Residue, then its C-alpha position, 0 to 999 in steps of 0.5 A: m111406365s115401361a110397359i103398356l098393354i092395349t087390349g080389347a080393340e075391335a081390330v088391330v090393323t098391322m100393315d105387316d107384309a100380309r096386311r093382317e087385320l087381327a080381331g080381338a088381339d092385344v098389343l104389348i109395348e115394352h121400353g118403346v118397342i112392340t113385344g107382343i101381338g095376339p089374344d090374351l097377352h099377360p104382361h107383368e103387373a106393373a104394366e099400364v092397361v089401355h082398354a080399347a073397346g069400340c076402337i080400331v088400332t093402327p100404326g101411327l100415321v106418317n107425314t112426309h112433307h110439311h112446312l110447319y112455320q106456315t101455321l102462322t099464315r093460314a087464309v092470308p088475304g091476297a094468297q087465298d086464290a093464287l096459283l103457286f108462284g103468285w101465292l109465294k110472292t104474296l107470302y115471302p114478305i110476311w115470312s121474312r119477318f119471322g124469327p126464332e119464336e115464330m118458328r118454334v111456336s108455329a112448329l108446336t102448333g103444327l105438330a100438335e095438330l098432326a098428333l091429334s090427327g093420328c100422326t106419330l112421325s113427321s118430316d118438315h121442310l124449312y127453307l128460310f131462316p130470317n132474323g136468327a131462326r135456325l133448324e133447331d127451333t123446330i127440333d126443340a118443338a118436336v121434342e116437347v110435343g113428343l113426335r118422331f121428327h125428320p127435319t130437313r135443312g132447306a135453302m134458297s140461294i137465288g133472289e129477285s135480283d138474280g131472277g128468282l122468286p124470293p126477296d133477296a133478304l130470304v136467300e143465303t150464300e151457298k157456302h153458308i147453306l152447305d156449312d149449316c147443313i153440316r152443322v145440323i147433321d153433325g149436331f142432331h142427326d141420329p142414324i140408329e134404329g128407333a131414332m127420334v130425330r133424323v136430319g135431311v138436306a133439302p134445297c127448296s126447289p130447282f127454281s130457287v137454288s142453282r144447279e151447282l147447289m142442287r148437285d153439291a147438296a146431293l154429294l154432301a147428303r150422300d157423304k153424310g149418309v142422310r136423305l135428300h128432299t125437294h119440291l118437284a113438278e108441282n104444277d104446269e108453271d113448274v114444268a114450264d119453268s124447268l123447260s125454259q131454264f134447264g131445257c128439260r123436264p123436272g125428272q130429267y133435271a133431277e136425274d142429271l144432278g143426282w136427285t134420284g135414288d132410294d135416299v131421295w123423296h120429292a114433294h108433289c110430283v103432280k105433273l110427272d109423265e110416264d117416263e118420269i114415273d118409270l124413272f122414279a120406279r126404277t130408282r126407287t125415288g119416293v114421292a110425298h103426295c099432298p092432295c089438299s095443297n094440290c087442290r087448294l093451289g089448283s095444281g092438279i091431281a097427282p097420278i098416284r095410282a099409276m105411280r104405285e102400280a109402277g112401283v114408286p114409293v108413295g107417302l102422304g104430306v099435309d104440306g104447309s098450312g099456308s097452302n092447305d090451311s089444315g094439318n090433319l093427316i087422317g083427313e089428308a088420307r081421305q082426300a087422297m082416296l077421293l081424288q084418285r076416285a074422282s080422276g080414275g073411277a070409284d075403284a081407283m083407290s080403296a080406303r085400305a090402300a089410302l091408309e097404307i100410304a098414310t102409314r107404311g108407305g110414308a115410313e118407307v119413303l122416309g127410310r124407316d123400316d122400324c116404323g109404319r107397321i105394328g109388328v114384334g120388334k117395331r117401334a111402338d108408334i100406335a094410334v087408337w081410333d074410337v069408332s063408337g061415335v057418330e062418325a062411324a055409326g052404322s058402318w059395316d066395316r070399322v077398318a074402313l076408317l077413311l069412309a066412315g070414321p073419326r078425324r081425331v085420334r083417341d090415344l096416340f103413342v110414340e116410342g111407347r110414350q103416350v102423347v094423346r089421351d082421350g083426345q087431348l094432347v098431354t105433353i104440352d099446354l096446348p091452350r097456352v101455345l095457341e094463345r101465343q100463336r094467335d098473338l104472333a099471327e095478329r102481330l104479323a097481320a098488323g105489320 
């Protein structure tokens, strides 16, 4: 079906430049693009009509940071109450037993969970490749599920024998890392508008790769015209390590090695200080805010309101399911709103501001001006939320989804293709995937 008309919604939340919320508007999709918004649109007779009475229509949500492979290691004993570095040391030996199937099945599971929570575009940060695993294991999964996908080729090059955190079996030589970055960019990156797959370069963190690899990765990414991603200033341990190892704070380290600019986004940034926030604002360096993971690992509350007021581009990330134990992006948006209020007062972040971060904000962080908003000419990535149920019963403001609204999307469209219908994933056999996921998790636990 090349044309779809979404009609009868209570409101269409556009996230356009005027942040319009249109009552009684229809949305017309043709060949994967939004071609009309307004009342009483009349498509040709062959169009599929989606009746959205009792629903709010929003842009699809955008996830700017994930580790999809971690959906196989949720709630692992020994890692449930650990801080970041101890958490990693517990899980690295388990992850070292992964292979291509574990990567693919965990990606299918994580992407399915994201889709059901309203996500149409997700990045992923895969930085370990044991036992023959490759980045395309996750790309193939995204194609199956039908989400727009920004995988990043991560890496670790400093193992335990050289003073690093990961076991030596999980690190790679820096030449191989850079060569494989070139391979996956040349093989899978699509720079055109409307692209379904774009590849980024993403050394895991400043404490897991060398200064030389950070610098060379930035040079390679800019030569290839792709984006850069890593973890930065996640907690107090992270900042202390930067001061000890490099003699400077994380923001200065990033700037010195070419890791600032509008083609860069950093995950977490919980501990950025005022000077670093100013640096990110001046250079338009993006931040992937991961509130649930930051709570789970006791990392703290990122100063998101201060970042946005300064002009830092901010999007949302669910982070890995090993440090979040969930991959629900609409729930992540609510958590972002609540944490800013907990630290800055009840007016620190509105429900609409948090929804903007989860849609338009994330698209901007990932360099996708064609996504994250509902407008003529934009890609048809659209979420339909049923607000007629018990979650929103009694709500005076149906657009305030994050205050009173569902945590599961009714319908989801990506590039005009329906991925979720009536709350059910329609692109893959999810029960079969989950059965295999349980088998693999049980095998890992038994090992």
